[in-house]
N, C-alpha and C positions, 0 to 999 in steps of 0.2 A: 454571471457566468465571465471567465478567466480570459481577457483580453489578450489575444494574439497578435503581437509584437516582434515584426519583422526584422531580420538582420539589416535592412537596408534601414530601417526607422531608427533602428538602436545607433546605427554610426551618424547618420544625418540628425540624430539628437544631440550622440557626443562632440560632432564635429562643429555643430552650434554651438556648446560652451565653450568649444575651444578658444574659437573666433571672436568671443564676448568675453576671453580671458579670465574664464571661471575655469576651473583644477577641474577635473573628472572625480568624481567620489565611487570608487565601489564599496560598499558598508556589507559586510559578513552578518548577517541576521540569522541566529539561531531559532526564535522566541517569534510569535506575535505580535506580542507589545514593541519587542525593538524593532520589527522592519516595518512596522506601522510610523511610527519616529523617525524612523530612519529616512521612509518616505516623506514625512510630513518636514523633512530635515534639508528637504535639496536632495539628497543623495541619488544619485544619477543608475547605479546599479546595485540590487539586490539581491546578495549572493549564499546560497547555504551551504556549509560543510558539516561534513558527519562531527568535525573536533568540535563547532562549536557548542556541542553540549556538554565537553568536559568545560569548556570555560563557564557555562552555567552553573556547572557543578562544584566551580570555586577552585578551579586546579589550574595548572600550566596546560595550554594548548596539549593536547595528547591523540596520538591516533590508537580508537579501539574499536576492538569488534570490527563487524564487514561495512565497511563504509558505504556502500552503496545503497544497500538497503535503507539504510538510516537515512540517506540522503535524499531519497524519495519519499520515505514516511514521514520528511518534517516539510512535503510541499504543500499539505492543504492547508496544514495552522496558517503557514505564510501567505498565500493566494489567497489567503479568507477576509484576509483586510490590507493588501495591497492594489490598489487600485487602478495604478496606470504607471509601474516603472517594471522594466523588465527584472526577470528574475533568473537567475546565472547559477546552475547546479556545479557544484565541486563532484565532477569524478572522477573514481579510479578506473584506470586505465585497464592497469595491471591486476582484472578483477578475475581470483581463480577457481570463483565461483559461478562464473560469468563470463566463460572464454569465446564464445558469438559475440564479437566489438561491436558487431552493425545490431545486432537486436539486444545488446545491452545497452549501449546508446539510442535505441529508439524506445525503449521504455520512458527514459527521460526527456524525449520530444511529443510522447505519445502523452503524458504526467501532464504539460504544460510548460514546463519549463521554454525561456527563450535565447538560450545559448548554453555554454559549457566551459568551466575550466578545470585543466587539469590538477586538480589534489584529491585526494592527498598524491602526490608525486616521488617518484625516486631517487628524481630531482635535490630533495632535501636531503637525504642520508648520503648521494656519494659525495656533497660539497660541504658535508660537517663535520666528517670524520677521515681522519688522516687513509691514504689507499682507495678512498672514493673510486678511482676509476679500476680498480678492480673488482671493485661489486659491481661496477657497471658491467662490464665481460662476464663477471658470472650468472647477474642477472640475463643476461641475451643468451648466453650460452644454455638458460632453462625452455628456451622458446621450444624446441624440441621436442623435448619431454612433454611440452601443454600440447604440442600440436597444433601452431598456430608459427606463423613466419615470422614474431615478433613480440619478444619480452623487455619487462624497463625500461631504459628510458624512451626506443625508438617505437615502442608500442604505444607510448605518449604523443610521439609524433606522427605516427600513421593515424591517433584517434583524433588530431587536432586535423590532418588531413581530410578524412573521411567525413566528417564536419563543416570542411569547407566547401567539399564537393557536394553537400546537398543545403549549399547556402543556409548554414545554420551559425549565430555570431557566435564567436570562439574567442578565450581569452587564457593564456599561457605564462604562468610561471617559469621563469628561466632563472638560473643559477650563475649562468658563462655564458663569453660572447658568441664561441661556436653553439653552443645549445639555444641561445637566441636567432641565430642566423639557421638552423633547422627550422624551428619555432615559424620561424618570419617564410621561411618558403614551403612549409606548410599550407600557409596563408593563413595565419592569427591575425586577428585584427587587430587584437592591444597584446601587447609583450608587456610583463610586470617582472620587473627585476625583483626578484626575492631577496632579502637582504640579512636573513636571521630571523630565528624565532625572535617576535617580539618581547621589547624592555618594556619596561612600567608597571605602577600596581602592585597590589600586592602577591600575586601569581605570577609575575614578568620572569623574564628568563635575564641572566646576566648576560654585558658584553661580550662578543667573542672577536670583533673586531673594532679597532679603531675608525670613527665617522670619515674620515678622510678616505682612507681605503675604500670603506662601501660605495662611497660617492663616484667614488674613480672607477671601480668596479661597474657600476650601476648606469652609467655615463658610457662606457667600453662594452655593453651588454645593448644599449640604445642605438649607438653606432651602428653595431653590428648589425642588428635588423632590417634599420632604414637605412643600409645598403641592398637591402634585395628590396625590399617596397619603403620609400620615401614616405609613405603614410598611413604605415602604421602607427596608433596608437602608443603610447611609452609610459608606462605607470610604476608608481613602486610599493614596497609592500615591508612591514616587517621591521627589524633592529629597534633603533633608537629611535623609530617615527612610533610614534604612539600617542599624541597630541596634534591638533592642529600648530600651535606654535611650532613644533620641532618639524614639521615638513617647510616651512617657509626655505631652509635653506637646499632643498634639495630644487629647488625650481631657480634657486641663487647659482647651483654647480655642477646642475646636470639641465637637460632637453626635457625632465621627463614632465609630464602634463596632467599630471594628478594623482592620485595616491587609493590603496586598497587597503583597507580596514578590517580587522579581528576584532581581536583580543581590542583595540584602539575603540570600537564601537561598541561593544555587546558586555566585555566583560571592566574593564579601568572607569568609563565615566558611571558603571552600576555600582562600583565599591566607592569611588566619592559619593556619588549620591547619597545611597544608604547610609554609608559613616557620617555623613554632616544632617542626615537629617533627623537618622536616634539620637544624634550629640544633640541638637535644636530640642528635642523632645526632652530630652532627661533636665538642659540647660531650667525650665521653666520650672521655677521652686511654688510647693505645695504654699495653701495656706494655712497658716496654724489656728486653729478655731477652740 
């Protein structure tokens, strides 16, 4: 039986880690063996993203297909081996196959998920392409046609607010200080500064910005959220942060309290481990007889 872990208990656990000077770790897990090992490795949050399927295919992180049904389908495999860690769903708020947002969210809660993060997110595209705010306006203009109040980024904010009103644990990927303010006002428990697609490994992305620029923007994101809610938990994801050593600087240069990893948990370590073990097997010479 899946143990229901409440928002209150999740927050108590996370704040305890912070009070004892241990960074929070959210681990993207797309297979049972990865989730099982992440829990053994003391990850605080097990996060299920539909995009994890492409990482396990040996590809760069790619959004494919209808995300929400994929994420829902992945739950049973993960919950089967995770004993006592919160399982967080990456939910696409802008799901044109399920326009009733509350009904859509109830699918995840009824399945057994303990919390939600806004992923896939329109913020990723809006902030990686030139003229992204024009794309935001275009997305918002689609709401009328869908017969809903919001579409695009504002629908993601609406999703977090609904869940907060239901006393469900929420995390929010944000890319700018104004968007951070939006999500903090909606009641997000965790603000995660997304600093771009993850670099590193054999299927990683290339650098989009320099390190100082990313860290400065992350700090601005955290400060905007803290002005709304001084207790909000601040995490970082992506960009040049893809292994334990690379995350050290985020605690030196920002007020981040932890890290969310996806490629850095379930892709890059596998690339390294399998490559090294195969080389190890091949290094053992045959005995000539």
